C-alpha positions in Angstrom: -7.4 -41.1 -11.2 -7.1 -42.6 -14.5 -8.3 -39.4 -16.5 -6.0 -37.4 -14.1 -3.0 -39.4 -14.9 -3.9 -38.9 -18.7 -4.1 -35.3 -18.5 -0.7 -34.8 -16.9 0.8 -37.5 -19.6 -0.8 -35.3 -22.0 0.4 -32.2 -20.7 3.8 -33.6 -20.5 3.9 -35.0 -24.2 2.6 -31.1 -25.1 5.6 -30.0 -23.4 8.1 -32.0 -25.1 6.7 -31.4 -28.5 7.2 -27.6 -27.8 10.6 -28.4 -26.4 11.8 -30.1 -29.6 10.0 -27.9 -32.0 11.9 -25.1 -30.9 15.1 -27.3 -31.5 16.3 -27.0 -27.9 17.9 -29.5 -25.8 19.6 -30.0 -22.5 22.9 -29.4 -24.0 21.9 -25.7 -25.3 21.5 -24.5 -21.6 24.6 -23.7 -19.5 25.9 -26.9 -18.1 27.6 -25.3 -15.3 25.9 -24.6 -11.7 28.0 -23.6 -8.9 27.5 -23.5 -5.5 30.1 -21.3 -4.2 30.5 -21.1 -0.2 29.7 -17.7 0.2 25.9 -18.8 -1.3 25.8 -21.6 0.9 26.3 -19.8 3.9 23.8 -17.2 2.9 21.5 -19.9 2.4 22.3 -21.1 6.0 22.0 -17.8 7.7 18.5 -17.2 5.8 17.5 -20.4 7.6 18.5 -19.4 10.9 17.1 -15.9 10.5 13.5 -17.9 10.2 14.1 -20.8 12.5 16.3 -19.3 15.1 18.8 -21.9 14.8 21.6 -23.2 12.6 20.5 -25.8 9.7 21.5 -29.3 10.2 23.7 -30.9 7.6 20.6 -32.6 5.8 19.0 -29.6 5.8 21.8 -27.8 4.4 21.9 -30.5 1.5 17.9 -29.9 1.0 18.5 -26.4 0.7 21.1 -26.8 -2.0 19.3 -29.4 -3.9 15.9 -27.2 -4.0 17.9 -24.2 -5.2 19.8 -26.5 -7.6 16.4 -27.7 -9.0 15.1 -24.1 -8.9 18.2 -23.0 -11.3 17.9 -25.9 -13.4 14.1 -25.5 -14.1 14.7 -21.9 -14.6 17.4 -22.5 -17.3 15.4 -25.2 -19.2 12.1 -22.9 -19.0 14.2 -20.0 -20.5 15.7 -22.1 -23.1 12.3 -23.6 -23.9 11.2 -20.0 -24.3 8.6 -20.5 -21.4 9.3 -16.8 -20.4 7.7 -15.5 -23.7 4.2 -14.1 -23.7 3.6 -14.6 -20.1 1.7 -11.5 -18.6 2.7 -12.6 -15.1 6.5 -12.7 -16.2 6.5 -9.5 -18.2 4.9 -7.5 -15.1 7.6 -8.9 -12.9 10.3 -7.8 -15.2 8.8 -4.3 -16.1 8.4 -3.7 -12.1 12.1 -5.0 -11.4 13.2 -2.3 -14.3 11.2 0.5 -12.6 13.0 -0.6 -9.4 16.2 0.3 -11.0 15.4 3.7 -11.8 13.6 4.4 -8.3 16.7 3.0 -6.7 18.6 6.0 -8.2 15.8 8.3 -7.1 15.8 7.1 -3.6 19.6 7.5 -3.0 19.0 11.4 -3.1 18.7 12.8 0.0 17.3 16.5 -0.3 17.9 19.5 1.7 15.5 21.3 3.8 15.7 23.9 1.1 14.5 21.7 -1.4 11.8 20.4 0.7 10.4 23.9 1.3 10.6 24.7 -2.3 8.2 21.7 -2.8 6.2 22.9 -0.1 5.7 26.3 -1.5 5.0 24.7 -5.0 2.3 22.2 -3.5 0.8 23.9 -0.8 -2.5 22.3 -1.5 -1.0 18.9 -0.3 -0.1 19.8 2.9 -3.0 22.7 4.2 -4.9 21.3 7.2 -8.4 21.7 6.3 -10.8 24.0 7.8 -13.3 22.9 10.3 -16.9 23.6 11.5 -18.7 23.2 14.5 -22.8 23.5 14.0 -26.2 22.7 14.8 -28.9 22.1 12.2 -32.8 21.9 12.0 -34.2 20.0 9.0 -37.1 20.6 7.1 -38.4 18.1 4.8 -39.5 19.1 1.3 -40.9 15.7 0.6 -43.0 15.8 3.4 -44.0 19.2 3.7 -44.0 20.1 0.1 -44.3 24.3 -0.7 -45.0 24.3 2.9 -41.2 23.6 4.0 -39.8 27.1 3.1 -42.4 29.2 4.9 -42.2 26.8 8.2 -38.5 26.9 8.3 -38.3 30.9 7.8 -40.9 31.2 10.4 -38.7 29.4 12.9 -35.7 31.1 11.7 -37.3 34.6 12.8 -38.0 33.0 16.2 -34.8 31.8 16.5 -33.0 35.0 15.9 -35.2 37.0 18.0 -33.9 34.6 20.9 -37.1 32.5 20.9 -37.8 28.8 19.8 -38.5 25.4 21.1 -36.1 24.0 24.3 -35.4 21.2 22.1 -34.5 22.2 18.3 -35.1 18.7 16.9 -38.6 18.8 18.0 -39.2 21.9 15.5 -38.3 20.1 12.5 -38.7 16.9 10.7 -37.3 13.7 11.9 -34.3 12.8 10.0 -31.1 10.4 10.3 -28.9 13.3 9.5 -26.8 14.4 12.6 -28.4 17.5 14.5 -24.8 18.7 14.8 -21.2 18.3 13.8 -18.2 19.0 15.9 -15.0 19.9 14.1 -15.8 18.6 10.8 -14.1 19.3 7.7 -15.9 20.6 4.4 -15.5 17.2 3.1 -16.9 15.2 6.0 -19.9 17.7 5.8 -20.0 17.0 1.9 -20.1 13.5 2.8 -22.8 13.6 5.1 -25.1 16.7 3.7 -23.7 17.3 0.0 -21.4 19.6 -1.2 -23.8 22.1 -1.8 -25.0 22.4 1.5 -21.1 22.4 2.4 -20.8 25.4 0.1 -23.4 27.2 1.8 -22.4 26.5 5.3 -18.7 27.4 4.6 -20.0 31.2 3.9 -22.8 31.1 6.9 -22.0 33.7 9.7 -20.6 32.4 13.0 -22.7 32.6 15.9 -26.1 33.4 14.3 -29.1 31.2 13.0 -29.2 31.3 9.4 -30.9 29.9 6.4 -33.0 27.8 5.1 -29.6 26.2 3.4 -30.6 24.0 0.4 -29.6 20.5 0.5 -30.5 17.1 -1.4 -32.3 16.2 1.4 -34.3 19.4 1.8 -33.9 22.7 4.0 -31.8 23.6 6.9 -31.5 26.1 9.4 -27.9 26.5 10.5 -26.0 28.0 13.6 -21.9 27.7 13.1 -20.8 27.8 16.5 -17.2 27.7 15.4 -14.9 27.8 12.3 -11.5 27.2 11.7 -9.8 28.3 8.3 -7.3 26.5 6.6 -4.1 26.3 7.8 -0.1 25.8 6.9 1.5 23.9 9.6 5.0 25.0 10.3 7.5 23.1 8.3 9.2 21.3 11.1 5.6 19.6 11.7 5.1 18.2 8.3 9.0 17.7 7.2 8.1 13.8 7.1 5.4 14.3 5.1 6.7 16.6 2.7 9.8 14.2 2.2 7.7 11.3 1.6 5.6 13.3 -1.3 8.8 14.7 -2.6 10.6 11.2 -3.0 7.2 10.1 -4.5 7.4 12.9 -7.1 11.4 12.0 -7.7 10.7 8.5 -8.4 7.9 9.5 -11.0 10.0 11.7 -12.7 12.8 9.1 -12.5 10.6 6.4 -13.8 9.6 8.8 -16.8 12.9 9.9 -18.0 14.4 6.4 -17.4 11.5 5.2 -19.9 12.2 8.0 -22.4 15.5 7.2 -22.8 14.8 3.2 -23.5 11.9 4.5 -25.8 14.1 6.6 -27.8 16.0 3.5 -28.7 12.8 1.7 -30.6 10.9 2.5 -33.7 7.5 2.2 -32.2 4.4 2.0 -34.7 0.8 1.8 -33.7 -1.1 0.7 -36.6 -5.0 0.9 -37.2 -7.1 3.5 -35.8 -5.6 3.6 -32.7 -2.5 5.4 -34.5 -4.5 8.7 -34.5 -4.4 8.6 -30.7 -0.6 8.8 -30.5 -0.1 11.3 -33.5 2.1 14.0 -32.4 1.7 17.9 -33.1 4.4 19.5 -35.2 7.5 20.5 -33.5 6.8 18.4 -30.4 10.1 16.3 -30.8 10.7 13.1 -29.4 10.5 9.7 -31.1 7.5 9.6 -33.6 5.0 6.9 -32.8 3.7 5.5 -36.1 
């Protein structure tokens, strides 16, 4: 307990030294703290929203006292320079500055023509991916070695001729890979079988056995039963999604323009070896980074 008390005493003393070393005193901070009637009413309304009842007189006093304490601590902390070189505060202030530029971008309401132009410029963001339904028989190259491919080709010939086992899985090797996939996107197939297999099955004919297709696991005989190509939904169906993406790009552009304007006010220098990373090619314009 004594050790903890000493810790707080030392911390307080250190703050006092810092405080006076900067030649700041209480009189340096603005001395007026005014709580208007509107501000008190706002506190009361906020309380009522949370607690579903109006605050009592004592609770009003407590709310005002708490905000007065917060204001005093804030002003004195600023006077002592405690906001300087604080990463959390710097990030929060940067965030608030970005909000300023984003608010301006959010105020703009695009016409459908703007959104349709954005859709035409970025169709890849809105395409519904292809879907495949298929079955596969697996042959393990690790287990069968060089015999895996001849075994797969023999079964392929039987299946193409309309023969083959009643239970397909019995013709191949045991595996944790699925024996079939229903309406799977190329990405889902790639996640399961690997990107090489997914690329090959996209080219496989529909309704007939083909293969052997190579994957990172081994060889596969495949029958694609259904394939739907990439499709662009009607604009009316995806308007909310297009609007969201358009607004996101507007915020990004607004932030960049806002920052570029602010950067123009500063002479920015990056020293040592890192300076080479910021060297601008001749004729590129803009404020040089030295």
